[in-house]
NUMAR-240257 format. One line per field, with one value per residue (C-alpha): residue in three letters; x, y, z; residue number from 1. Coordinates in nm, 4 decimals. Example, Ala and Ser with C-alpha at 12.3 -4.5 7.8 and 13.67 -1.06 7.14 Angstrom:
<sites>
type c(ALA,SER)
east c(1.2300,1.3670)
north c(-0.4500,-0.1060)
up c(0.7800,0.7140)
seq c(1,2)
</sites>
This chain:
<sites>
type c(UNK,UNK,UNK,UNK,UNK,UNK,UNK,UNK,UNK,UNK,UNK,UNK,UNK,UNK,UNK,UNK,UNK,UNK,UNK,UNK,UNK,UNK,UNK,UNK,UNK,UNK,UNK,UNK,UNK,UNK,UNK,UNK,UNK,UNK,UNK,UNK,UNK,UNK,UNK,UNK,UNK,UNK,UNK,UNK,UNK,UNK,UNK,UNK,UNK,UNK,UNK,UNK,UNK,UNK,UNK,UNK,UNK,UNK,UNK,UNK,UNK,UNK,UNK,UNK,UNK,UNK,UNK,UNK,UNK,UNK,UNK,UNK,UNK,UNK,UNK,UNK,UNK,UNK,UNK,UNK,UNK,UNK,UNK,UNK,UNK,UNK,UNK,UNK,UNK,UNK,UNK,UNK,UNK,UNK,UNK,UNK,UNK,UNK,UNK,UNK,UNK,UNK,UNK,UNK,UNK,UNK,UNK,UNK,UNK,UNK,UNK,UNK,UNK,UNK,UNK,UNK,UNK,UNK,UNK,UNK,UNK,UNK,UNK,UNK,UNK,UNK,UNK,UNK,UNK,UNK,UNK,UNK,UNK,UNK,UNK,UNK,UNK,UNK,UNK,UNK,UNK,UNK,UNK,UNK,UNK,UNK,UNK,UNK,UNK,UNK,UNK,UNK,UNK,UNK,UNK,UNK,UNK,UNK,UNK,UNK,UNK,UNK,UNK,UNK,UNK,UNK,UNK,UNK,UNK,UNK,UNK,UNK,UNK,UNK,UNK,UNK,UNK,UNK,UNK,UNK,UNK,UNK,UNK,UNK,UNK,UNK,UNK,UNK,UNK,UNK,UNK,UNK,UNK,UNK,UNK,UNK,UNK,UNK,UNK,UNK,UNK,UNK,UNK,UNK,UNK,UNK,UNK,UNK,UNK,UNK,UNK,UNK,UNK,UNK,UNK,UNK,UNK,UNK,UNK,UNK,UNK,UNK,UNK,UNK,UNK,UNK,UNK,UNK,UNK,UNK,UNK,UNK,UNK,UNK,UNK,UNK,UNK,UNK,UNK,UNK,UNK,UNK,UNK,UNK,UNK,UNK,UNK,UNK,UNK,UNK,UNK,UNK,UNK,UNK,UNK,UNK,UNK,UNK,UNK,UNK,UNK,UNK,UNK,UNK,UNK,UNK,UNK,UNK,UNK,UNK,UNK,UNK,UNK,UNK,UNK,UNK,UNK,UNK,UNK,UNK,UNK,UNK,UNK,UNK,UNK,UNK,UNK,UNK,UNK,UNK,UNK,UNK,UNK,UNK,UNK,UNK,UNK,UNK,UNK,UNK,UNK,UNK,UNK,UNK,UNK,UNK,UNK,UNK,UNK,UNK,UNK,UNK,UNK,UNK,UNK,UNK,UNK,UNK,UNK,UNK,UNK,UNK,UNK,UNK,UNK,UNK,UNK,UNK,UNK,UNK,UNK,UNK,UNK,UNK,UNK,UNK,UNK,UNK,UNK,UNK,UNK,UNK,UNK,UNK,UNK,UNK,UNK,UNK,UNK,UNK,UNK,UNK,UNK,UNK,UNK,UNK,UNK,UNK,UNK,UNK,UNK,UNK,UNK,UNK,UNK,UNK,UNK,UNK,UNK,UNK,UNK,UNK,UNK,UNK,UNK,UNK,UNK,UNK,UNK,UNK,UNK,UNK,UNK,UNK,UNK,UNK,UNK,UNK,UNK,UNK,UNK,UNK,UNK,UNK,UNK,UNK,UNK,UNK,UNK,UNK,UNK,UNK,UNK,UNK,UNK,UNK,UNK,UNK,UNK,UNK,UNK,UNK,UNK,UNK,UNK)
east c(-8.7289,-8.5610,-8.6489,-8.4916,-8.1833,-8.1585,-8.1814,-7.9130,-7.6889,-7.7284,-7.6442,-7.3417,-7.2278,-7.2237,-6.9844,-6.7803,-6.7484,-6.4533,-6.2617,-6.3549,-6.2036,-5.8868,-5.8451,-5.4932,-5.4214,-5.6221,-5.4024,-5.7051,-5.8888,-6.1525,-6.2542,-6.2526,-6.4839,-6.7188,-6.7528,-6.8132,-7.0803,-7.2314,-7.1831,-6.9244,-6.9849,-7.1432,-7.2329,-7.4466,-7.2940,-7.4067,-7.2530,-7.1620,-6.9506,-6.8730,-6.5854,-6.4996,-6.1236,-5.8130,-5.9298,-6.2647,-6.1128,-5.8416,-6.1018,-6.3181,-6.0411,-6.0760,-6.4499,-6.4046,-6.1533,-6.3843,-6.6686,-6.4602,-6.3628,-6.7140,-6.8921,-6.6399,-6.9095,-7.0502,-6.9377,-6.8142,-6.7878,-6.5933,-6.6343,-6.4451,-6.4750,-6.1090,-5.8056,-5.6048,-5.8915,-5.8927,-5.5201,-5.5543,-5.8500,-5.6506,-5.3499,-5.5254,-5.8233,-5.7204,-5.9754,-6.2570,-6.4559,-6.4606,-6.3105,-6.4645,-6.5415,-6.8783,-7.1129,-7.2044,-7.5229,-7.7555,-8.0351,-7.8739,-7.5624,-7.6829,-7.9864,-7.7997,-7.5165,-7.7553,-7.9808,-7.6980,-7.5079,-7.8349,-7.6699,-7.8575,-7.6864,-7.5438,-7.3196,-7.1891,-6.9076,-6.8701,-7.1866,-7.1482,-7.5115,-7.6086,-7.9854,-8.0564,-7.8499,-8.0166,-8.3646,-8.2825,-8.1446,-8.4353,-8.6836,-8.5003,-8.5204,-8.1599,-8.0992,-7.9197,-7.6935,-7.4659,-7.1706,-6.9068,-7.1310,-7.0266,-7.1608,-6.9208,-7.0483,-7.0118,-7.1937,-7.4623,-7.5368,-7.5648,-7.7844,-8.0133,-8.0806,-8.1892,-8.3594,-8.6857,-8.4992,-8.2498,-8.5313,-8.6686,-8.3244,-8.2486,-8.5865,-8.4959,-8.2167,-8.2478,-7.9943,-7.7783,-7.4890,-7.2957,-6.9505,-7.0627,-7.3620,-7.3118,-7.3261,-7.6422,-7.8073,-7.7196,-7.8587,-8.1826,-8.2065,-8.1790,-8.4754,-8.3639,-8.6060,-8.4646,-8.5377,-8.3039,-8.0151,-7.7564,-7.4060,-7.1631,-6.8315,-6.5445,-6.3899,-6.0519,-6.0781,-6.0433,-5.7037,-5.5520,-5.7717,-5.6199,-5.2804,-5.0956,-4.7410,-4.4586,-4.2440,-3.8896,-3.7307,-3.8502,-3.5688,-3.3190,-3.4337,-3.2023,-3.3204,-3.6706,-3.9377,-4.1799,-4.4570,-4.6838,-4.9677,-5.2283,-5.1168,-5.3051,-5.1989,-5.1114,-4.9913,-4.6646,-4.4752,-4.5850,-4.4586,-4.1249,-4.0771,-4.1692,-3.9477,-3.6401,-3.6627,-3.7261,-3.4088,-3.2024,-3.3148,-3.3415,-3.0754,-3.1538,-3.5150,-3.6246,-3.9332,-4.1704,-4.4271,-4.7212,-4.9364,-5.3011,-5.3356,-5.0911,-5.1191,-4.9402,-4.6255,-4.4195,-4.5552,-4.4556,-4.1150,-4.0558,-4.1490,-3.9058,-3.6302,-3.6849,-3.6659,-3.3063,-3.3620,-3.1788,-3.4510,-3.5394,-3.8632,-3.9950,-3.9887,-3.6140,-3.5224,-3.4297,-3.1366,-3.0159,-2.8081,-2.8967,-2.7347,-2.8913,-3.1722,-3.1509,-3.3397,-3.6701,-3.8629,-4.1463,-4.3952,-4.4874,-4.6582,-5.0190,-5.1253,-4.8077,-4.8935,-5.0935,-4.7865,-4.5461,-4.7288,-4.5674,-4.2312,-4.3462,-4.2303,-4.4858,-4.7600,-4.9166,-5.2453,-5.2996,-5.6081,-5.6586,-5.4570,-5.6816,-6.0564,-6.0366,-6.2056,-5.9075,-5.8252,-5.8600,-5.6380,-5.7264,-5.4417,-5.1605,-5.3506,-5.3493,-4.9683,-4.9595,-4.8397,-4.8509,-5.0707,-5.1090,-5.3591,-5.5033,-5.8362,-6.0281,-6.1212,-6.4945,-6.4951,-6.3828,-6.5792,-6.3749,-6.0955,-6.2820,-6.2422,-5.8660,-5.8465,-6.0616,-5.8367,-5.5143,-5.4257,-5.3580,-5.2696,-5.4375,-5.2209,-5.3054,-4.9753,-4.6048,-4.5095,-4.7589,-4.6440,-4.2898,-4.4007,-4.6154,-4.3759,-4.0877,-4.2910,-4.3512,-3.9960,-3.8478,-4.0685,-4.0635,-4.3186,-4.5622,-4.5153,-4.5763,-4.8851,-5.0353,-4.9723,-5.1245,-5.4375,-5.4705,-5.4457,-5.7074,-5.9530,-5.9012,-5.9544,-6.2705,-6.4186,-6.3333,-6.5940,-6.7418,-6.6348,-6.8060,-7.1291,-7.1171,-7.0579,-7.3516,-7.5824,-7.4740,-7.5247,-7.8829,-7.9702,-7.7504,-7.7390,-7.4235,-7.3052)
north c(4.0908,3.8727,4.1248,4.4026,4.1883,4.1138,4.4840,4.5787,4.2965,4.3975,4.7610,4.6455,4.4439,4.7593,4.9223,4.6012,4.5384,4.7777,4.6137,4.2730,4.3630,4.5039,4.2409,4.1064,3.7370,3.5215,3.4231,3.3622,3.6901,3.6114,3.2861,3.4589,3.7402,3.5041,3.2780,3.5645,3.6984,3.3524,3.3579,3.0807,2.7451,2.5125,2.1441,1.9280,1.8231,1.5934,1.7635,2.1317,2.2277,2.5916,2.7046,3.0735,3.0982,2.9201,2.8231,2.6834,2.5008,2.3369,2.2406,2.0538,1.8750,1.5548,1.5571,1.6190,1.3401,1.1001,1.2017,1.1199,0.7810,0.6932,0.8195,0.7815,0.7983,1.1303,1.4680,1.7080,2.0842,2.2947,2.6725,2.9402,3.3172,3.4175,3.3639,3.2108,2.9721,2.8766,2.7975,2.5790,2.3986,2.3262,2.2072,2.0019,1.8632,1.7983,1.5135,1.7689,1.7536,2.1324,2.4078,2.7497,3.0872,3.1355,3.3599,3.6922,3.6440,3.8455,3.6947,3.8054,3.6022,3.2939,3.1850,3.0712,2.9024,2.7225,2.6181,2.4609,2.3020,2.1832,1.9792,1.7129,1.8351,2.1795,2.2118,2.5393,2.5332,2.7280,2.9488,3.1071,3.1974,3.3007,3.3743,3.4066,3.1036,2.8973,3.0043,2.9344,2.5879,2.5084,2.5795,2.3347,2.0545,2.0616,1.9395,2.2162,2.1718,2.3774,2.1700,2.2697,2.5606,2.8196,3.1568,3.3910,3.6279,3.9225,3.7389,3.6378,4.0015,4.0833,3.7851,3.8664,4.2087,4.0378,3.7422,3.7766,3.7490,3.4850,3.2637,3.2349,3.1596,2.8904,2.7317,2.6793,2.4451,2.0739,2.0581,2.2926,2.0935,2.3029,2.2705,2.2990,2.3183,2.6937,2.7342,2.5222,2.7328,3.0537,2.9484,2.8279,3.1597,3.3402,3.1444,2.8084,2.5217,2.3092,1.9832,2.0914,2.1737,1.9212,1.9237,1.7678,1.8748,2.0378,1.9010,2.0143,1.7540,1.4947,1.6272,1.2821,1.2346,1.5407,1.3733,1.6936,1.6798,1.7970,2.0484,1.9226,2.2561,2.2188,1.9657,2.2465,2.4220,2.3434,2.3985,2.4467,2.6279,2.9039,2.9187,3.2221,3.1212,3.3343,3.6673,3.9901,4.3538,4.4794,4.1389,4.0970,4.3607,4.1935,3.8589,4.0126,4.1756,3.8549,3.6356,3.8584,3.8444,3.4695,3.4270,3.5658,3.2756,3.0194,3.1055,2.7941,2.9059,2.9807,3.1663,3.0984,3.3724,3.3106,3.6160,3.5299,3.7303,3.7042,4.0747,4.1414,3.9402,4.2480,4.4456,4.1742,4.1416,4.5098,4.4492,4.1566,4.3601,4.6509,4.4119,4.3334,3.9578,3.7599,3.6118,3.4522,3.4351,3.0847,3.1483,3.2103,2.8963,2.7175,2.9613,2.8672,2.5847,2.3432,2.5654,2.6105,2.8627,3.1963,3.3079,3.3713,3.2483,3.4483,3.1985,3.3702,3.0712,2.9523,2.6055,2.4905,2.5959,2.2813,2.0618,2.3023,2.2595,1.9138,2.0701,2.3330,2.3290,2.5937,2.7570,3.0984,3.1253,3.4692,3.6798,3.6529,3.9299,4.1852,4.1412,3.9443,3.6351,3.4002,3.1076,2.7326,2.5629,2.2072,2.1745,2.2476,2.0390,1.7425,1.7521,1.7757,2.1359,2.3304,2.6239,2.9837,3.2379,3.5770,3.6625,3.7075,3.3554,3.4109,3.2433,2.9141,2.8199,2.4984,2.7082,2.6919,2.3158,2.3585,2.5999,2.3792,2.0803,2.2814,2.2068,2.5747,2.9059,3.2403,3.5546,3.9204,4.0899,4.0445,3.9973,3.7154,3.5514,3.5532,3.4164,3.1320,3.0421,3.0311,2.8106,2.5647,2.5741,2.5239,2.2273,1.9327,1.7437,2.0359,2.0726,1.7015,1.7009,2.0045,1.8457,1.5143,1.6840,1.8948,1.5856,1.4100,1.6956,1.6607,1.2846,1.3271,1.5714,1.3764,1.2118,1.5147,1.3826,1.0471,1.2228,1.4467,1.1563,0.9643,1.2619,1.2779,0.9019,0.9244,1.1718,1.0431,0.6669,0.4547,0.4894)
up c(8.1579,7.8962,7.6256,7.8320,7.8931,7.5196,7.4344,7.6892,7.5711,7.2056,7.2872,7.4891,7.1874,6.9748,7.2216,7.2552,6.8812,6.8200,7.1067,6.9673,6.6322,6.7902,7.0619,7.0944,7.1321,6.8929,6.5976,6.3750,6.4275,6.1644,6.3348,6.6748,6.5613,6.3763,6.6791,6.9203,6.6853,6.6311,6.2527,6.2245,6.0547,6.3113,6.2943,6.5201,6.8518,7.1337,7.4382,7.4635,7.7649,7.8407,8.0623,8.0750,8.1113,8.2355,8.5851,8.4779,8.1813,8.3886,8.6495,8.4009,8.2060,8.4184,8.3492,7.9766,7.9382,8.1200,7.8906,7.5839,7.7278,7.8406,7.5270,7.2420,6.9776,7.0968,6.9669,7.2339,7.1808,7.4315,7.4387,7.6302,7.6511,7.6771,7.4552,7.7405,7.8119,7.4449,7.4462,7.7556,7.5990,7.2830,7.4821,7.7495,7.5582,7.1965,7.1916,7.1571,6.8361,6.8382,7.0532,6.9999,7.1541,7.3221,7.1212,7.2819,7.4841,7.2621,7.0555,6.7306,6.8196,7.0051,6.8052,6.4956,6.6862,6.9217,6.6354,6.4359,6.7262,6.8808,7.1609,7.3498,7.6669,7.7493,8.0565,8.1919,8.4478,8.7710,8.7495,8.4106,8.3453,7.9925,8.0044,7.6318,7.5354,7.8071,7.6958,7.3303,7.4053,7.6358,7.3579,7.1297,7.3861,7.5138,7.8697,8.0582,8.3613,8.5811,8.7068,8.9615,9.0539,9.3053,9.4148,9.5914,9.8569,9.6150,9.3352,9.5820,9.6610,9.2918,9.2121,9.5063,9.3585,9.0354,9.2044,9.0103,8.6796,8.7942,8.9285,8.5748,8.4316,8.6911,8.6322,8.2665,8.3755,8.4472,8.7285,8.9375,9.0819,9.3327,9.4881,9.8501,10.0799,10.1132,9.7339,9.7245,9.9955,9.8135,9.4771,9.6398,9.8246,9.4912,9.3603,9.2206,9.2759,9.5619,9.3789,9.0987,9.3339,9.4550,9.6047,9.3593,9.5070,9.3201,9.0004,9.1317,9.4053,9.1268,9.0282,8.9792,8.6726,8.5063,8.4690,8.5556,8.4155,8.6420,8.4461,8.3911,8.4849,8.8434,8.8886,8.8359,9.1531,9.4433,9.8005,9.9343,9.7400,9.8433,9.5834,9.5564,9.3264,9.1475,9.2920,9.2220,9.2011,9.5491,9.6750,9.4855,9.6846,10.0081,9.8811,9.7801,10.1219,10.3028,10.0893,10.1189,10.4984,10.4937,10.2878,10.5762,10.7949,10.5139,10.2534,10.0474,9.9953,9.6372,9.5152,9.2296,9.1836,8.9492,8.8694,8.8177,8.4955,8.2018,8.1245,8.4576,8.3804,8.2849,8.5799,8.8269,8.6637,8.7405,9.1046,9.1300,8.9650,9.2028,9.4987,9.4074,9.3803,9.1146,8.8985,8.5686,8.3747,8.3196,7.9440,7.9704,8.1605,7.8380,7.8217,8.1699,8.0220,8.2987,8.5619,8.9020,8.8853,9.0722,9.3826,9.2071,8.9045,8.7468,8.6069,8.2816,8.1231,8.1419,8.2563,8.4372,8.7909,8.8746,8.8258,8.9963,9.3270,9.3365,9.4244,9.6735,10.0355,10.1267,9.9166,9.9520,9.7605,9.6130,9.5649,9.9391,10.1076,9.9372,9.8721,9.5466,9.6935,9.6897,9.4624,9.4803,9.7381,9.6373,9.3864,9.6349,9.8903,9.6524,9.6558,10.0354,10.0498,10.3761,10.2731,10.3851,10.2557,10.3435,10.5084,10.1804,10.0681,10.0179,9.6770,9.8283,10.1408,10.1620,10.3157,10.6484,10.6474,10.6062,10.8977,11.1222,11.0467,11.1023,10.7404,10.6602,10.8225,10.7649,10.7424,10.6988,10.6145,10.5399,10.9050,10.9522,10.6276,10.7661,11.1031,10.9679,10.6884,10.9367,11.1684,10.8854,10.7491,11.0968,11.1822,10.9414,11.1503,11.1377,10.7604,10.7060,10.9294,10.7514,10.4132,10.5194,10.6544,10.3375,10.1155,10.3313,10.2683,9.8928,9.9105,10.1177,9.8698,9.5545,9.3350,9.1558,8.8150,8.8785,8.9766,8.6699,8.4315,8.5790,8.5244,8.1609,8.1249,8.2538,7.9805,7.7003,7.7415,7.7391,7.3808)
seq c(1,2,3,4,5,6,7,8,9,10,11,12,13,14,15,16,17,18,19,20,21,22,23,24,25,26,27,28,29,30,31,32,33,34,35,36,37,38,39,40,41,42,43,44,45,46,47,48,49,50,51,52,53,54,55,56,57,58,59,60,61,62,63,64,65,66,67,68,69,70,71,72,73,74,75,76,77,78,79,80,81,82,83,84,85,86,87,88,89,90,91,92,93,94,95,96,97,98,99,100,101,102,103,104,105,106,107,108,109,110,111,112,113,114,115,116,117,118,119,120,121,122,123,124,125,126,127,128,129,130,131,132,133,134,135,136,137,138,139,140,141,142,143,144,145,146,147,148,149,150,151,152,153,154,155,156,157,158,159,160,161,162,163,164,165,166,167,168,169,170,171,172,173,174,175,176,177,178,179,180,181,182,183,184,185,186,187,188,189,190,191,192,193,194,195,196,197,198,199,200,201,202,203,204,205,206,207,208,209,210,211,212,213,214,215,216,217,218,219,220,221,222,223,224,225,226,227,228,229,230,231,232,233,234,235,236,237,238,239,240,241,242,243,244,245,246,247,248,249,250,251,252,253,254,255,256,257,258,259,260,261,262,263,264,265,266,267,268,269,270,271,272,273,274,275,276,277,278,279,280,281,282,283,284,285,286,287,288,289,290,291,292,293,294,295,296,297,298,299,300,301,302,303,304,305,306,307,308,309,310,311,312,313,314,315,316,317,318,319,320,321,322,323,324,325,326,327,328,329,330,331,332,333,334,335,336,337,338,339,340,341,342,343,344,345,346,347,348,349,350,351,352,353,354,355,356,357,358,359,360,361,362,363,364,365,366,367,368,369,370,371,372,373,374,375,376,377,378,379,380,381,382,383,384,385,386,387,388,389,390,391,392,393,394,395,396,397,398,399,400,401,402,403,404,405,406,407,408,409,410,411,412,413,414,415)
</sites>
């Protein structure tokens, strides 16, 4: 099975190579291509942590910073797959001994990189499974862990179809540390050995450790703030319609809309413009001259959203009105935001805990967004109670970073 996977992956690389060479974003295209092909210059490291993109990288920053404090003499390599993930890694974790792109998971690419890096511990974040890399590292004696693991309902269906293969991959790991009991049950059902599976919790519950800065421009926003975070295509128009009607009842209300994917910034700007709202792009706020900001702000930067939740009066979490699986509600919960989201939150089972505790509302369309948002905005006591309950859930689920550091310590020692 691994030979078949290797062959398919190598063939896929041939088709991907032209796109790799033409890919926009990376300033140093030569370094990017070499690292993706596994032909860069590599030196020995102690801990190799892999996070795919922006969300996974931001989630593991508290853990990475703790690692550097606890093991200052150890070399830490951080890899990502995407350009935006790379930029966040460079900005948020400059203490890394190396930040690089993950080699393509084909034998021709991973063997050299793995052989030269030769980490004592390899940690992949969130359920990024790279079968050939894992097998290669296992053969060299590396301890392999999955931290902050989660398996969405869609991923679960896919993994189940490949259970025979995935069972062998999981068994090459030394520990599978999942976000929740549901995630643990799913990975065991796929074929992981139960004794290797544990519930660690979610790194994003340890938000305090990340030291999230609050952007200065937030202070320029007068009135209450409706924040729509991590929106996907098909949701932005619904948010615009809802917000415009909310403004009739709450004229002081302002909107920040944060598309999930940077490539959609221009698309969402067109939607805001067509809505008739006065707006500004976040990147243009420096030109506002300190004046009060308009009705809407398009967040066209990466990595600021976590701190912006601090100013929100009400947060809608995107990726949930349509079947995208939702996004993490622990960051707005940390700041005590009243939260609303759509019916599609399969990627984050913790949302059920929020609903059971009356710490969030579920909505299915623009009318329900208006109704629930109005209920919150009209009732300060309700808003405060929802925020307090949301923060309590975050506090209860914290401690994942401590557990992860202790696992590393057991296999690495104290120095």
